[in-house]
N, CA, C and O atoms as a GROMACS GRO file, in nm:
protein
  488
    1MET      N    1  12.287  11.087   8.452
    1MET     CA    2  12.213  10.980   8.531
    1MET      C    3  12.275  11.115   8.720
    1MET      O    4  12.368  11.196   8.729
    2ASN      N    5  12.189  11.081   8.806
    2ASN     CA    6  12.258  11.106   8.940
    2ASN      C    7  12.267  11.004   9.042
    2ASN      O    8  12.197  10.903   9.052
    3ASP      N    9  12.403  11.058   9.150
    3ASP     CA   10  12.272  10.988   9.285
    3ASP      C   11  12.173  10.999   9.270
    3ASP      O   12  12.147  10.931   9.170
    4GLU      N   13  12.059  11.060   9.317
    4GLU     CA   14  11.974  11.080   9.288
    4GLU      C   15  11.916  10.960   9.236
    4GLU      O   16  11.863  10.874   9.306
    5ASP      N   17  11.929  10.955   9.095
    5ASP     CA   18  11.845  10.875   9.044
    5ASP      C   19  11.824  10.698   9.078
    5ASP      O   20  11.731  10.630   9.035
    6ASN      N   21  11.976  10.633   9.195
    6ASN     CA   22  11.980  10.564   9.184
    6ASN      C   23  12.018  10.497   9.302
    6ASN      O   24  12.108  10.416   9.322
    7LEU      N   25  11.855  10.592   9.450
    7LEU     CA   26  11.897  10.546   9.571
    7LEU      C   27  11.796  10.454   9.598
    7LEU      O   28  11.685  10.486   9.555
    8THR      N   29  11.806  10.338   9.664
    8THR     CA   30  11.769  10.238   9.724
    8THR      C   31  11.597  10.309   9.799
    8THR      O   32  11.560  10.420   9.759
    9ILE      N   33  11.499  10.219   9.920
    9ILE     CA   34  11.416  10.271   9.944
    9ILE      C   35  11.454  10.317  10.104
    9ILE      O   36  11.411  10.404  10.180
   10GLU      N   37  11.565  10.204  10.115
   10GLU     CA   38  11.612  10.254  10.273
   10GLU      C   39  11.712  10.433  10.267
   10GLU      O   40  11.738  10.508  10.361
   11GLU      N   41  11.745  10.446  10.118
   11GLU     CA   42  11.809  10.545  10.167
   11GLU      C   43  11.734  10.669  10.167
   11GLU      O   44  11.759  10.767  10.237
   12VAL      N   45  11.643  10.657  10.084
   12VAL     CA   46  11.526  10.758  10.041
   12VAL      C   47  11.457  10.722  10.174
   12VAL      O   48  11.443  10.844  10.184
   13ILE      N   49  11.407  10.679  10.272
   13ILE     CA   50  11.383  10.666  10.395
   13ILE      C   51  11.464  10.766  10.477
   13ILE      O   52  11.415  10.869  10.523
   14SER      N   53  11.596  10.729  10.493
   14SER     CA   54  11.735  10.829  10.547
   14SER      C   55  11.725  10.939  10.510
   14SER      O   56  11.706  10.997  10.617
   15ILE      N   57  11.723  11.012  10.436
   15ILE     CA   58  11.720  11.152  10.408
   15ILE      C   59  11.557  11.180  10.441
   15ILE      O   60  11.532  11.272  10.518
   16CYS      N   61  11.483  11.129  10.405
   16CYS     CA   62  11.322  11.220  10.445
   16CYS      C   63  11.312  11.179  10.618
   16CYS      O   64  11.212  11.238  10.659
   17ASN      N   65  11.357  11.125  10.698
   17ASN     CA   66  11.412  11.161  10.823
   17ASN      C   67  11.494  11.216  10.862
   17ASN      O   68  11.493  11.216  10.985
   18GLU      N   69  11.591  11.280  10.809
   18GLU     CA   70  11.645  11.377  10.852
   18GLU      C   71  11.622  11.487  10.748
   18GLU      O   72  11.721  11.521  10.684
   19ALA      N   73  11.525  11.536  10.727
   19ALA     CA   74  11.508  11.648  10.655
   19ALA      C   75  11.508  11.737  10.740
   19ALA      O   76  11.495  11.729  10.863
   20SER      N   77  11.526  11.846  10.655
   20SER     CA   78  11.494  12.010  10.784
   20SER      C   79  11.381  12.047  10.665
   20SER      O   80  11.379  12.035  10.543
   21LYS      N   81  11.275  12.105  10.780
   21LYS     CA   82  11.199  12.229  10.689
   21LYS      C   83  11.252  12.294  10.542
   21LYS      O   84  11.188  12.303  10.437
   22GLU      N   85  11.390  12.336  10.573
   22GLU     CA   86  11.402  12.420  10.462
   22GLU      C   87  11.472  12.333  10.368
   22GLU      O   88  11.528  12.403  10.284
   23SER      N   89  11.495  12.184  10.344
   23SER     CA   90  11.584  12.088  10.245
   23SER      C   91  11.413  12.011  10.185
   23SER      O   92  11.408  11.904  10.125
   24ILE      N   93  11.304  12.087  10.218
   24ILE     CA   94  11.179  12.033  10.178
   24ILE      C   95  11.107  12.144  10.096
   24ILE      O   96  11.095  12.259  10.139
   25GLU      N   97  11.053  12.099   9.961
   25GLU     CA   98  10.968  12.181   9.856
   25GLU      C   99  10.846  12.154   9.871
   25GLU      O  100  10.833  12.035   9.843
   26ILE      N  101  10.750  12.196   9.899
   26ILE     CA  102  10.595  12.146   9.853
   26ILE      C  103  10.558  12.271   9.780
   26ILE      O  104  10.533  12.390   9.802
   27LYS      N  105  10.569  12.139   9.636
   27LYS     CA  106  10.401  12.203   9.516
   27LYS      C  107  10.350  12.208   9.522
   27LYS      O  108  10.298  12.115   9.459
   28GLU      N  109  10.250  12.288   9.583
   28GLU     CA  110  10.120  12.340   9.649
   28GLU      C  111  10.030  12.360   9.479
   28GLU      O  112   9.926  12.310   9.435
   29SER      N  113  10.141  12.466   9.414
   29SER     CA  114  10.005  12.554   9.228
   29SER      C  115  10.085  12.460   9.158
   29SER      O  116  10.204  12.432   9.175
   30ASN      N  117  10.006  12.418   9.078
   30ASN     CA  118   9.964  12.336   8.941
   30ASN      C  119   9.935  12.342   8.889
   30ASN      O  120   9.848  12.256   8.889
   31PRO      N  121   9.929  12.421   8.767
   31PRO     CA  122   9.788  12.470   8.680
   31PRO      C  123   9.750  12.365   8.658
   31PRO      O  124   9.630  12.370   8.682
   32PHE      N  125   9.785  12.232   8.614
   32PHE     CA  126   9.704  12.116   8.598
   32PHE      C  127   9.692  12.039   8.693
   32PHE      O  128   9.702  11.921   8.659
   33ASN      N  129   9.671  12.059   8.812
   33ASN     CA  130   9.644  11.978   8.939
   33ASN      C  131   9.644  12.066   9.106
   33ASN      O  132   9.718  12.134   9.177
   34SER      N  133   9.555  12.028   9.104
   34SER     CA  134   9.572  12.157   9.230
   34SER      C  135   9.527  12.067   9.450
   34SER      O  136   9.509  12.106   9.566
   35LYS      N  137   9.534  11.956   9.380
   35LYS     CA  138   9.464  11.862   9.485
   35LYS      C  139   9.600  11.903   9.586
   35LYS      O  140   9.542  11.928   9.692
   36THR      N  141   9.730  11.923   9.610
   36THR     CA  142   9.782  11.926   9.726
   36THR      C  143   9.747  12.048   9.796
   36THR      O  144   9.720  12.042   9.916
   37GLY      N  145   9.746  12.192   9.714
   37GLY     CA  146   9.696  12.308   9.775
   37GLY      C  147   9.524  12.276   9.883
   37GLY      O  148   9.485  12.302   9.997
   38ASP      N  149   9.465  12.204   9.756
   38ASP     CA  150   9.329  12.200   9.821
   38ASP      C  151   9.333  12.099   9.904
   38ASP      O  152   9.233  12.107   9.975
   39PHE      N  153   9.382  12.029   9.924
   39PHE     CA  154   9.442  11.975  10.083
   39PHE      C  155   9.437  11.978  10.168
   39PHE      O  156   9.375  11.910  10.250
   40ILE      N  157   9.557  12.129  10.178
   40ILE     CA  158   9.681  12.163  10.275
   40ILE      C  159   9.563  12.261  10.320
   40ILE      O  160   9.578  12.301  10.435
   41ASP      N  161   9.442  12.311  10.251
   41ASP     CA  162   9.351  12.421  10.261
   41ASP      C  163   9.248  12.352  10.372
   41ASP      O  164   9.212  12.382  10.485
   42LYS      N  165   9.214  12.216  10.254
   42LYS     CA  166   9.097  12.162  10.365
   42LYS      C  167   9.142  12.102  10.493
   42LYS      O  168   9.057  12.062  10.573
   43TYR      N  169   9.251  12.094  10.515
   43TYR     CA  170   9.336  12.003  10.686
   43TYR      C  171   9.339  12.179  10.681
   43TYR      O  172   9.219  12.197  10.703
   44ASP      N  173   9.371  12.257  10.672
   44ASP     CA  174   9.467  12.357  10.778
   44ASP      C  175   9.619  12.289  10.777
   44ASP      O  176   9.705  12.346  10.845
   45ILE      N  177   9.635  12.238  10.745
   45ILE     CA  178   9.794  12.168  10.718
   45ILE      C  179   9.856  12.247  10.719
   45ILE      O  180   9.825  12.324  10.628
   46SER      N  181   9.976  12.298  10.802
   46SER     CA  182  10.054  12.373  10.757
   46SER      C  183  10.258  12.349  10.733
   46SER      O  184  10.284  12.229  10.737
   47PRO      N  185  10.362  12.422  10.715
   47PRO     CA  186  10.432  12.346  10.636
   47PRO      C  187  10.576  12.296  10.720
   47PRO      O  188  10.695  12.281  10.690
   48ASP      N  189  10.443  12.270  10.906
   48ASP     CA  190  10.606  12.184  10.981
   48ASP      C  191  10.434  12.090  10.984
   48ASP      O  192  10.398  12.079  11.102
   49GLN      N  193  10.402  12.069  10.953
   49GLN     CA  194  10.344  11.942  10.935
   49GLN      C  195  10.402  11.847  10.849
   49GLN      O  196  10.406  11.724  10.842
   50VAL      N  197  10.443  11.939  10.791
   50VAL     CA  198  10.435  11.859  10.574
   50VAL      C  199  10.570  11.810  10.598
   50VAL      O  200  10.613  11.716  10.531
   51VAL      N  201  10.663  11.887  10.719
   51VAL     CA  202  10.808  11.843  10.730
   51VAL      C  203  10.825  11.709  10.820
   51VAL      O  204  10.911  11.620  10.820
   52SER      N  205  10.669  11.740  10.921
   52SER     CA  206  10.668  11.602  11.029
   52SER      C  207  10.644  11.495  10.945
   52SER      O  208  10.711  11.392  10.956
   53ILE      N  209  10.546  11.508  10.851
   53ILE     CA  210  10.519  11.381  10.828
   53ILE      C  211  10.632  11.370  10.700
   53ILE      O  212  10.613  11.250  10.680
   54ILE      N  213  10.713  11.399  10.621
   54ILE     CA  214  10.774  11.345  10.554
   54ILE      C  215  10.875  11.281  10.657
   54ILE      O  216  10.923  11.173  10.622
   55ASN      N  217  10.915  11.335  10.780
   55ASN     CA  218  11.008  11.306  10.848
   55ASN      C  219  10.995  11.151  10.891
   55ASN      O  220  11.080  11.065  10.869
   56ASP      N  221  10.875  11.134  10.956
   56ASP     CA  222  10.812  10.987  10.993
   56ASP      C  223  10.792  10.895  10.885
   56ASP      O  224  10.748  10.784  10.915
   57LEU      N  225  10.812  10.917  10.778
   57LEU     CA  226  10.825  10.766  10.689
   57LEU      C  227  10.873  10.712  10.743
   57LEU      O  228  10.951  10.762  10.824
   58GLU      N  229  10.855  10.543  10.731
   58GLU     CA  230  10.872  10.469  10.708
   58GLU      C  231  10.917  10.420  10.628
   58GLU      O  232  10.931  10.497  10.533
   59VAL      N  233  10.975  10.265  10.597
   59VAL     CA  234  10.981  10.195  10.486
   59VAL      C  235  10.816  10.106  10.475
   59VAL      O  236  10.770  10.077  10.364
   60ASN      N  237  10.760  10.078  10.576
   60ASN     CA  238  10.636  10.042  10.506
   60ASN      C  239  10.574  10.153  10.437
   60ASN      O  240  10.562  10.108  10.323
   61ASP      N  241  10.537  10.249  10.438
   61ASP     CA  242  10.456  10.330  10.385
   61ASP      C  243  10.541  10.304  10.202
   61ASP      O  244  10.520  10.351  10.090
   62TYR      N  245  10.561  10.284  10.214
   62TYR     CA  246  10.631  10.308  10.087
   62TYR      C  247  10.599  10.195  10.011
   62TYR      O  248  10.631  10.076  10.017
   63HIS      N  249  10.493  10.297   9.900
   63HIS     CA  250  10.448  10.183   9.764
   63HIS      C  251  10.460  10.185   9.653
   63HIS      O  252  10.396  10.104   9.586
   64SER      N  253  10.522  10.250   9.608
   64SER     CA  254  10.665  10.264   9.445
   64SER      C  255  10.719  10.348   9.441
   64SER      O  256  10.710  10.459   9.494
   65GLY      N  257  10.808  10.285   9.349
   65GLY     CA  258  10.900  10.372   9.302
   65GLY      C  259  11.071  10.282   9.314
   65GLY      O  260  11.117  10.184   9.372
   66PRO      N  261  11.112  10.371   9.237
   66PRO     CA  262  11.143  10.540   9.162
   66PRO      C  263  11.083  10.438   9.038
   66PRO      O  264  11.106  10.327   8.989
   67LEU      N  265  10.981  10.568   9.019
   67LEU     CA  266  10.900  10.585   8.920
   67LEU      C  267  10.952  10.726   8.806
   67LEU      O  268  10.977  10.845   8.828
   68GLN      N  269  10.951  10.654   8.700
   68GLN     CA  270  11.002  10.776   8.566
   68GLN      C  271  10.864  10.879   8.581
   68GLN      O  272  10.748  10.838   8.571
   69ASP      N  273  10.898  11.004   8.602
   69ASP     CA  274  10.768  11.103   8.577
   69ASP      C  275  10.851  11.172   8.436
   69ASP      O  276  10.958  11.226   8.412
   70TYR      N  277  10.654  11.106   8.319
   70TYR     CA  278  10.736  11.158   8.185
   70TYR      C  279  10.628  11.302   8.196
   70TYR      O  280  10.627  11.359   8.087
   71ASN      N  281  10.557  11.357   8.278
   71ASN     CA  282  10.519  11.485   8.244
   71ASN      C  283  10.571  11.623   8.299
   71ASN      O  284  10.534  11.739   8.313
   72LYS      N  285  10.723  11.510   8.330
   72LYS     CA  286  10.816  11.694   8.390
   72LYS      C  287  10.934  11.712   8.299
   72LYS      O  288  10.995  11.628   8.233
   73ILE      N  289  10.953  11.843   8.310
   73ILE     CA  290  11.093  11.872   8.265
   73ILE      C  291  11.189  11.770   8.285
   73ILE      O  292  11.254  11.705   8.203
   74SER      N  293  11.186  11.764   8.457
   74SER     CA  294  11.317  11.727   8.548
   74SER      C  295  11.293  11.580   8.523
   74SER      O  296  11.172  11.560   8.515
   75ARG      N  297  11.372  11.459   8.507
   75ARG     CA  298  11.363  11.350   8.458
   75ARG      C  299  11.404  11.230   8.582
   75ARG      O  300  11.413  11.108   8.570
   76HIS      N  301  11.426  11.331   8.724
   76HIS     CA  302  11.432  11.267   8.843
   76HIS      C  303  11.334  11.158   8.885
   76HIS      O  304  11.223  11.210   8.874
   77PRO      N  305  11.322  11.050   8.923
   77PRO     CA  306  11.198  10.942   8.964
   77PRO      C  307  11.154  11.025   9.066
   77PRO      O  308  11.212  11.097   9.147
   78LEU      N  309  11.027  10.993   9.041
   78LEU     CA  310  10.951  10.966   9.164
   78LEU      C  311  10.950  10.870   9.264
   78LEU      O  312  10.992  10.759   9.233
   79TRP      N  313  10.894  10.897   9.432
   79TRP     CA  314  10.886  10.811   9.514
   79TRP      C  315  10.743  10.790   9.563
   79TRP      O  316  10.716  10.910   9.558
   80VAL      N  317  10.642  10.743   9.602
   80VAL     CA  318  10.514  10.760   9.651
   80VAL      C  319  10.465  10.622   9.777
   80VAL      O  320  10.432  10.503   9.778
   81PHE      N  321  10.485  10.718   9.856
   81PHE     CA  322  10.418  10.689   9.971
   81PHE      C  323  10.269  10.673  10.015
   81PHE      O  324  10.166  10.738   9.994
   82ILE      N  325  10.295  10.584  10.071
   82ILE     CA  326  10.069  10.571  10.174
   82ILE      C  327  10.077  10.622  10.308
   82ILE      O  328  10.068  10.525  10.383
   83LYS      N  329  10.086  10.701  10.357
   83LYS     CA  330  10.076  10.696  10.546
   83LYS      C  331   9.989  10.747  10.608
   83LYS      O  332   9.945  10.855  10.571
   84GLU      N  333   9.940  10.684  10.720
   84GLU     CA  334   9.832  10.667  10.813
   84GLU      C  335   9.933  10.816  10.827
   84GLU      O  336  10.054  10.829  10.808
   85THR      N  337   9.813  10.929  10.872
   85THR     CA  338   9.872  11.034  10.909
   85THR      C  339   9.786  11.064  11.106
   85THR      O  340   9.672  11.108  11.120
   86LEU      N  341   9.848  11.039  11.186
   86LEU     CA  342   9.773  11.084  11.324
   86LEU      C  343   9.766  11.216  11.337
   86LEU      O  344   9.715  11.246  11.445
   87ILE      N  345   9.809  11.350  11.242
   87ILE     CA  346   9.770  11.502  11.198
   87ILE      C  347   9.644  11.469  11.219
   87ILE      O  348   9.590  11.498  11.326
   88LYS      N  349   9.548  11.375  11.073
   88LYS     CA  350   9.392  11.388  11.085
   88LYS      C  351   9.288  11.292  11.062
   88LYS      O  352   9.176  11.323  11.023
   89ASN      N  353   9.333  11.156  11.090
   89ASN     CA  354   9.309  11.094  11.079
   89ASN      C  355   9.335  11.043  11.008
   89ASN      O  356   9.325  10.923  11.033
   90ILE      N  357   9.389  11.075  10.863
   90ILE     CA  358   9.342  11.053  10.762
   90ILE      C  359   9.495  10.920  10.681
   90ILE      O  360   9.601  10.891  10.737
   91ARG      N  361   9.445  10.873  10.545
   91ARG     CA  362   9.565  10.788  10.519
   91ARG      C  363   9.585  10.917  10.333
   91ARG      O  364   9.512  10.959  10.243
   92ILE      N  365   9.742  10.923  10.381
   92ILE     CA  366   9.796  10.973  10.242
   92ILE      C  367   9.845  10.976  10.172
   92ILE      O  368   9.958  10.939  10.207
   93TYR      N  369   9.842  11.017   9.996
   93TYR     CA  370   9.947  10.966   9.949
   93TYR      C  371  10.059  11.064   9.943
   93TYR      O  372  10.016  11.177   9.965
   94ILE      N  373  10.176  11.062   9.922
   94ILE     CA  374  10.289  11.156   9.902
   94ILE      C  375  10.356  11.102   9.773
   94ILE      O  376  10.398  10.990   9.746
   95TYR      N  377  10.355  11.202   9.710
   95TYR     CA  378  10.452  11.204   9.550
   95TYR      C  379  10.567  11.286   9.574
   95TYR      O  380  10.547  11.408   9.582
   96ILE      N  381  10.760  11.215   9.594
   96ILE     CA  382  10.830  11.295   9.605
   96ILE      C  383  10.949  11.290   9.483
   96ILE      O  384  10.922  11.212   9.391
   97LYS      N  385  11.023  11.332   9.478
   97LYS     CA  386  11.113  11.349   9.410
   97LYS      C  387  11.233  11.430   9.500
   97LYS      O  388  11.213  11.516   9.587
   98ILE      N  389  11.376  11.371   9.449
   98ILE     CA  390  11.512  11.377   9.578
   98ILE      C  391  11.601  11.472   9.444
   98ILE      O  392  11.614  11.432   9.328
   99LYS      N  393  11.638  11.565   9.482
   99LYS     CA  394  11.711  11.637   9.363
   99LYS      C  395  11.868  11.705   9.426
   99LYS      O  396  11.898  11.702   9.546
  100ILE      N  397  11.928  11.747   9.349
  100ILE     CA  398  12.082  11.851   9.438
  100ILE      C  399  12.051  11.960   9.353
  100ILE      O  400  12.083  11.952   9.234
  101ILE      N  401  11.967  12.106   9.416
  101ILE     CA  402  11.984  12.207   9.394
  101ILE      C  403  12.147  12.275   9.455
  101ILE      O  404  12.203  12.249   9.561
  102ASN      N  405  12.183  12.349   9.369
  102ASN     CA  406  12.264  12.487   9.398
  102ASN      C  407  12.338  12.361   9.545
  102ASN      O  408  12.308  12.378   9.663
  103HIS      N  409  12.459  12.210   9.481
  103HIS     CA  410  12.503  12.159   9.546
  103HIS      C  411  12.445  12.087   9.713
  103HIS      O  412  12.523  12.032   9.791
  104LYS      N  413  12.278  12.107   9.741
  104LYS     CA  414  12.235  12.050   9.839
  104LYS      C  415  12.116  12.010   9.843
  104LYS      O  416  12.033  12.085   9.792
  105ARG      N  417  12.060  11.858   9.916
  105ARG     CA  418  11.973  11.746   9.827
  105ARG      C  419  11.873  11.841   9.888
  105ARG      O  420  11.922  11.929   9.960
  106LYS      N  421  11.727  11.838   9.872
  106LYS     CA  422  11.601  11.860   9.859
  106LYS      C  423  11.489  11.749   9.781
  106LYS      O  424  11.494  11.679   9.680
  107ILE      N  425  11.382  11.776   9.892
  107ILE     CA  426  11.286  11.668   9.911
  107ILE      C  427  11.171  11.790   9.791
  107ILE      O  428  11.137  11.903   9.827
  108ILE      N  429  11.138  11.738   9.676
  108ILE     CA  430  11.037  11.824   9.620
  108ILE      C  431  10.925  11.704   9.678
  108ILE      O  432  10.955  11.586   9.698
  109VAL      N  433  10.771  11.772   9.703
  109VAL     CA  434  10.696  11.740   9.770
  109VAL      C  435  10.615  11.740   9.628
  109VAL      O  436  10.573  11.854   9.613
  110TYR      N  437  10.581  11.668   9.530
  110TYR     CA  438  10.481  11.712   9.396
  110TYR      C  439  10.343  11.673   9.467
  110TYR      O  440  10.270  11.714   9.376
  111SER      N  441  10.269  11.632   9.546
  111SER     CA  442  10.180  11.571   9.506
  111SER      C  443  10.128  11.484   9.655
  111SER      O  444  10.122  11.361   9.660
  112LEU      N  445  10.097  11.568   9.762
  112LEU     CA  446   9.971  11.556   9.864
  112LEU      C  447   9.863  11.583   9.894
  112LEU      O  448   9.815  11.693   9.919
  113HIS      N  449   9.781  11.406   9.897
  113HIS     CA  450   9.655  11.434   9.929
  113HIS      C  451   9.592  11.277  10.017
  113HIS      O  452   9.649  11.173  10.052
  114GLU      N  453   9.444  11.330  10.028
  114GLU     CA  454   9.405  11.239  10.059
  114GLU      C  455   9.448  11.149   9.964
  114GLU      O  456   9.514  11.166   9.861
  115GLU      N  457   9.372  10.997  10.042
  115GLU     CA  458   9.382  10.851   9.956
  115GLU      C  459   9.276  10.913   9.915
  115GLU      O  460   9.211  11.008   9.957
  116GLY      N  461   9.266  10.815   9.791
  116GLY     CA  462   9.130  10.845   9.697
  116GLY      C  463   9.121  10.946   9.624
  116GLY      O  464   9.001  10.973   9.626
  117MET      N  465   9.185  11.038   9.543
  117MET     CA  466   9.199  11.178   9.520
  117MET      C  467   9.295  11.170   9.418
  117MET      O  468   9.314  11.256   9.332
  118HIS      N  469   9.372  11.034   9.434
  118HIS     CA  470   9.474  11.017   9.334
  118HIS      C  471   9.448  11.013   9.186
  118HIS      O  472   9.499  11.089   9.103
  119ASN      N  473   9.336  10.884   9.156
  119ASN     CA  474   9.311  10.920   9.010
  119ASN      C  475   9.143  11.030   9.013
  119ASN      O  476   9.057  11.002   8.930
  120GLU      N  477   9.120  11.132   9.100
  120GLU     CA  478   9.068  11.245   9.021
  120GLU      C  479   9.149  11.382   8.934
  120GLU      O  480   9.267  11.418   8.934
  121LYS      N  481   9.076  11.414   8.892
  121LYS     CA  482   9.157  11.522   8.759
  121LYS      C  483   9.076  11.615   8.849
  121LYS      O  484   8.978  11.576   8.911
  122LYS      N  485   9.122  11.737   8.853
  122LYS     CA  486   9.127  11.888   8.876
  122LYS      C  487   9.144  12.000   8.748
  122LYS      O  488   9.147  12.121   8.772
   0.00000   0.00000   0.00000
């Protein structure tokens, strides 16, 4: 078990608020789920805008977590947020994991999509 597996929501928010572009990885392409890539393309969202969304997360955006991700090799918990974003005035779902990679903390954005798409399979 890693330290990232036992974070509080306040610690997750602090990590997100302080994250740099270099510490955020967006998983846009997934052979089983292309919602994130489709969402980014549809709304022409730049990597800088994704960083801004992550940096602006607040405790009141928290939806659920830590959740165990049974579909991945990595067993780090998932954190889920719902954010009303000013970028396109839409509510978005954000699924992240926080990991240590090469001795540096990384935020992995596993899914980023508009509300209502979370139950749709692609």
